[in-house]
N, C-alpha and C positions, 0 to 999 in steps of 0.2 A: 385321498392323500395324496399319492404320487402328483394325480394332476392340478391342487394346492401348491405344493412344490415347487412345480414347474413352473405355476402361471407367477410366483413370489419370484422366481428365479429371471422370467423373462423380463419382469419388471424394473426389478434391479438392474438388470443388465442395459436396457434401453434408454432408462433414467439418467444412467452412468454413461453412456455413450452420448445423450442430449446433452450433460451437463459439459461434458467434455468440447462436444463441438461450438459451443457457447461458450468455453474458455481461450479456444482457438483465436490465435491474433486472422481475424477476415481479411489483412495488408497484404502485400508480399510485399517483404523487407521495409515496412516500415514497423518505430516501434511504438506502441502505444503506452500509456502508464495509466492509474489511475489513483484518485488523491481516497486515502480510507482513512476512518475515523475510528479513535479508536473511544473507550473512558476505562481512563487507569482507574485503579480505586486501592485505596491507601488505608486501613486500619487506623482507628484510631485510637486512643491512648488505652482506656475504659470502655466496654460495652460494644452493640454491633454493629452501632454506626461507624461512615468511611468515609471519606475527603473524598471527591469526585471532582475528577479534570477530563477536560474532552483533547486530543491530543491527534495531528492530523498527521500523517505520513504520507511522502512521496518516493517511490523506488525508481533511482535511476536507472535504466539498459546499461548493460556492460561495454555496447561501443561506444558508450562516451568517459571508459575509465582511463584512456591519457587524458583528457580533457581535467576529469575532477581530479586525478592522482596530487596534483599539487596542493590542494586545498587538503588533503588528507588528516585528519586528528591537527586542527587546526583551530581556532575562534574564528565565527562566521557571524557577519551582517545581515540579517535574511529581511528583505523587504519584497512587496507582493504588491499587484497592480491591476486592476484591469480595465482592459480596453477594447471597446468591443464585444466582442465575443472570445477574447484571447485573456487569459491570464500572464501575466508576466513575473518571474520569481527572480531576484536579483539576489546574488550570497557572493558579497564582498571579506577577505580575511583582514579579521581584525589586529590590529597592531600594535603589541604588548609594550607598554610605555616603560615597561619597570626592567 
């Protein structure tokens, strides 16, 4: 019984170390971000069915906070284009006409 407990503990410990090792940033000083995909679900009015939609998220590293700060809590027009092996995402502030 004790051997099984120790074996299970070692498996979980090693698994956590490998997972953390993969999660660490392998570069020195460069910031990597990952575009994540989420499926948002909202239940319909009646029954078990739900509305589903795909949402993409991009986390901006905190080292860019000075650049991003003027755009916080403002409406932005976002455009994305692919150039070769790069993706260029542009966000422009929308001026309110009212």
